[in-house]
DRENPA-3360 file (N, C-alpha, C; in nm, 2 decimals, always signed):
BEGIN
1 = MTSDIEYY = -2.50/-6.58/-14.03/-2.62/-6.54/-14.00/-2.60/-6.44/-13.86 ~ -2.52/-6.47/-13.77/-2.50/-6.39/-13.66/-2.45/-6.26/-13.71 ~ -2.36/-6.26/-13.79/-2.29/-6.12/-13.86/-2.39/-6.03/-13.94 ~ -2.48/-6.11/-13.98/-2.59/-6.02/-14.06/-2.68/-5.96/-13.96 ~ -2.70/-6.02/-13.86/-2.76/-5.97/-13.75/-2.72/-5.85/-13.72 ~ -2.60/-5.86/-13.66/-2.53/-5.76/-13.62/-2.49/-5.66/-13.67 ~ -2.47/-5.67/-13.83/-2.45/-5.58/-13.95/-2.58/-5.49/-13.93 ~ -2.71/-5.55/-13.94/-2.85/-5.47/-13.96/-2.85/-5.41/-13.82;
9 = KQLSKMVS = -2.83/-5.46/-13.71/-2.85/-5.37/-13.57/-2.78/-5.25/-13.57 ~ -2.64/-5.25/-13.63/-2.54/-5.14/-13.62/-2.63/-5.03/-13.72 ~ -2.65/-5.06/-13.85/-2.73/-4.98/-13.92/-2.87/-4.93/-13.86 ~ -2.93/-5.00/-13.82/-3.04/-4.95/-13.74/-3.07/-4.86/-13.65 ~ -2.91/-4.85/-13.58/-2.90/-4.75/-13.51/-2.89/-4.59/-13.57 ~ -2.87/-4.59/-13.68/-2.88/-4.48/-13.76/-3.04/-4.41/-13.82 ~ -3.12/-4.50/-13.78/-3.24/-4.48/-13.79/-3.32/-4.43/-13.70 ~ -3.41/-4.29/-13.73/-3.44/-4.21/-13.64/-3.61/-4.17/-13.68;
17 = TNHDKINF = -3.60/-4.13/-13.84/-3.71/-4.08/-13.87/-3.80/-4.16/-13.96 ~ -3.91/-4.15/-14.00/-4.01/-4.25/-14.11/-3.92/-4.25/-14.21 ~ -3.88/-4.15/-14.27/-3.77/-4.13/-14.39/-3.68/-4.23/-14.36 ~ -3.60/-4.25/-14.26/-3.46/-4.32/-14.22/-3.54/-4.47/-14.23 ~ -3.64/-4.52/-14.17/-3.73/-4.62/-14.19/-3.75/-4.68/-14.33 ~ -3.80/-4.56/-14.44/-3.82/-4.61/-14.57/-3.70/-4.67/-14.64 ~ -3.61/-4.57/-14.62/-3.45/-4.61/-14.67/-3.43/-4.71/-14.65 ~ -3.40/-4.75/-14.50/-3.37/-4.86/-14.42/-3.43/-4.99/-14.52;
25 = FDQNQKAF = -3.57/-4.99/-14.54/-3.64/-5.11/-14.58/-3.59/-5.11/-14.75 ~ -3.60/-5.01/-14.81/-3.54/-5.00/-14.97/-3.40/-5.08/-14.96 ~ -3.32/-5.01/-14.87/-3.15/-5.08/-14.90/-3.16/-5.22/-14.85 ~ -3.23/-5.24/-14.74/-3.18/-5.35/-14.67/-3.27/-5.50/-14.68 ~ -3.34/-5.54/-14.76/-3.45/-5.64/-14.79/-3.41/-5.76/-14.70 ~ -3.28/-5.79/-14.71/-3.21/-5.90/-14.64/-3.24/-5.90/-14.49 ~ -3.24/-5.78/-14.42/-3.29/-5.77/-14.29/-3.42/-5.82/-14.25 ~ -3.51/-5.82/-14.33/-3.61/-5.86/-14.31/-3.67/-5.98/-14.30;
33 = YVDIYSDS = -3.53/-6.08/-14.35/-3.56/-6.20/-14.35/-3.42/-6.28/-14.29 ~ -3.37/-6.22/-14.24/-3.30/-6.27/-14.18/-3.29/-6.38/-14.06 ~ -3.39/-6.35/-14.00/-3.44/-6.48/-13.87/-3.50/-6.56/-13.95 ~ -3.42/-6.70/-13.97/-3.46/-6.80/-14.03/-3.54/-6.90/-13.94 ~ -3.54/-6.86/-13.80/-3.62/-6.96/-13.68/-3.77/-6.87/-13.70 ~ -3.80/-6.77/-13.73/-3.96/-6.71/-13.74/-4.00/-6.65/-13.89 ~ -4.10/-6.67/-13.84/-4.18/-6.64/-14.01/-4.22/-6.48/-13.95 ~ -4.11/-6.39/-13.94/-4.17/-6.24/-13.90/-4.19/-6.16/-14.01;
41 = WSKMMEAY = -4.16/-6.20/-14.13/-4.25/-6.13/-14.25/-4.37/-6.15/-14.24 ~ -4.41/-6.31/-14.24/-4.53/-6.32/-14.26/-4.64/-6.28/-14.15 ~ -4.59/-6.28/-14.04/-4.65/-6.22/-13.95/-4.67/-6.09/-13.92 ~ -4.59/-6.03/-14.00/-4.59/-5.87/-14.02/-4.67/-5.84/-14.12 ~ -4.67/-5.94/-14.21/-4.80/-5.88/-14.32/-4.91/-5.91/-14.25 ~ -4.95/-6.01/-14.18/-5.09/-6.07/-14.11/-5.13/-5.91/-14.04 ~ -5.04/-5.87/-13.95/-5.04/-5.77/-13.86/-5.06/-5.64/-13.93 ~ -5.05/-5.60/-14.08/-5.04/-5.48/-14.14/-5.17/-5.52/-14.20;
49 = AKAENLSS = -5.23/-5.62/-14.26/-5.36/-5.62/-14.31/-5.43/-5.60/-14.23 ~ -5.42/-5.65/-14.09/-5.55/-5.64/-13.99/-5.57/-5.48/-13.97 ~ -5.43/-5.41/-13.96/-5.42/-5.28/-13.90/-5.49/-5.20/-14.04 ~ -5.46/-5.24/-14.15/-5.52/-5.14/-14.25/-5.65/-5.21/-14.31 ~ -5.70/-5.30/-14.25/-5.84/-5.37/-14.30/-5.82/-5.38/-14.43 ~ -5.72/-5.47/-14.49/-5.68/-5.51/-14.62/-5.78/-5.64/-14.64 ~ -5.83/-5.65/-14.75/-5.86/-5.77/-14.79/-5.77/-5.85/-14.84 ~ -5.81/-5.99/-14.87/-5.67/-6.07/-14.91/-5.64/-6.05/-15.04;
57 = EQLNKIEE = -5.73/-5.99/-15.13/-5.68/-5.95/-15.26/-5.62/-5.81/-15.29 ~ -5.63/-5.73/-15.16/-5.53/-5.61/-15.14/-5.43/-5.64/-15.11 ~ -5.42/-5.72/-15.01/-5.28/-5.80/-14.94/-5.20/-5.89/-15.06 ~ -5.27/-5.96/-15.14/-5.19/-6.03/-15.26/-5.13/-5.95/-15.36 ~ -5.20/-5.80/-15.37/-5.12/-5.72/-15.47/-5.02/-5.61/-15.40 ~ -5.00/-5.63/-15.30/-4.88/-5.58/-15.21/-4.78/-5.68/-15.18 ~ -4.83/-5.78/-15.20/-4.71/-5.87/-15.18/-4.63/-5.93/-15.34 ~ -4.72/-5.89/-15.41/-4.67/-5.91/-15.56/-4.59/-5.79/-15.62;
65 = MKWNEMPE = -4.59/-5.68/-15.54/-4.49/-5.56/-15.57/-4.36/-5.58/-15.61 ~ -4.28/-5.50/-15.64/-4.14/-5.52/-15.62/-4.12/-5.45/-15.50 ~ -4.03/-5.50/-15.41/-3.98/-5.44/-15.28/-3.97/-5.29/-15.27 ~ -3.90/-5.21/-15.35/-3.91/-5.06/-15.36/-4.02/-5.02/-15.36 ~ -4.12/-5.08/-15.46/-4.23/-5.01/-15.47/-4.37/-5.03/-15.39 ~ -4.35/-5.08/-15.26/-4.45/-5.11/-15.18/-4.49/-5.00/-15.12 ~ -4.58/-4.98/-15.07/-4.67/-4.86/-15.00/-4.55/-4.82/-14.86 ~ -4.50/-4.66/-14.85/-4.45/-4.63/-14.75/-4.49/-4.68/-14.61;
73 = NLKIFAYD = -4.62/-4.67/-14.62/-4.68/-4.70/-14.48/-4.64/-4.82/-14.45 ~ -4.63/-4.93/-14.54/-4.59/-5.09/-14.52/-4.46/-5.07/-14.47 ~ -4.38/-5.00/-14.53/-4.25/-5.00/-14.53/-4.22/-4.95/-14.36 ~ -4.30/-4.84/-14.33/-4.25/-4.82/-14.18/-4.31/-4.92/-14.09 ~ -4.43/-4.95/-14.10/-4.50/-5.07/-14.03/-4.39/-5.19/-14.03 ~ -4.32/-5.25/-14.14/-4.26/-5.34/-14.16/-4.11/-5.37/-14.07 ~ -4.06/-5.21/-14.07/-3.93/-5.18/-13.99/-3.96/-5.18/-13.86 ~ -4.06/-5.15/-13.79/-4.13/-5.11/-13.67/-4.15/-5.29/-13.64;
81 = FCILNGFV = -4.21/-5.35/-13.70/-4.25/-5.49/-13.66/-4.12/-5.58/-13.64 ~ -4.03/-5.60/-13.76/-3.94/-5.69/-13.78/-3.81/-5.61/-13.71 ~ -3.78/-5.51/-13.74/-3.64/-5.46/-13.69/-3.67/-5.39/-13.56 ~ -3.75/-5.27/-13.51/-3.76/-5.25/-13.37/-3.81/-5.37/-13.29 ~ -3.90/-5.43/-13.33/-4.00/-5.53/-13.23/-3.93/-5.67/-13.24 ~ -3.86/-5.71/-13.36/-3.84/-5.83/-13.40/-3.76/-5.90/-13.29 ~ -3.77/-6.03/-13.28/-3.71/-6.09/-13.17/-3.54/-6.08/-13.20 ~ -3.53/-6.12/-13.31/-3.38/-6.15/-13.36/-3.29/-6.01/-13.34;
89 = FTGVGK = -3.34/-5.90/-13.35/-3.33/-5.77/-13.32/-3.32/-5.71/-13.17 ~ -3.37/-5.81/-13.09/-3.41/-5.75/-12.96/-3.28/-5.64/-12.93 ~ -3.34/-5.54/-12.84/-3.25/-5.43/-12.82/-3.22/-5.32/-12.93 ~ -3.27/-5.34/-13.03/-3.26/-5.23/-13.13/-3.32/-5.09/-13.12 ~ -3.45/-5.14/-13.05/-3.53/-5.00/-13.04/-3.53/-4.93/-12.89 ~ -3.45/-4.97/-12.80/-3.41/-4.95/-12.65/-3.29/-4.84/-12.66;
% end
């Protein structure tokens, strides 16, 4: 697991624009689940639903989508929440 975290930390250093965040999201699904000790994806989805004022039905539709078909604003939000500010990736956004 540690080597996965380091790999994604290194990859994230090349991310600077929202377009880069979307590409990172599309190409590195595992990065969003690498922290087995936290439920960061679920926490991120809860925060996203609140920020976007989504109903539980709307949120369920998003969760049922294929990874690459998720909304771009979710991909950016997920990158910021899980990678830039996620505990396991401490220091990425600095």
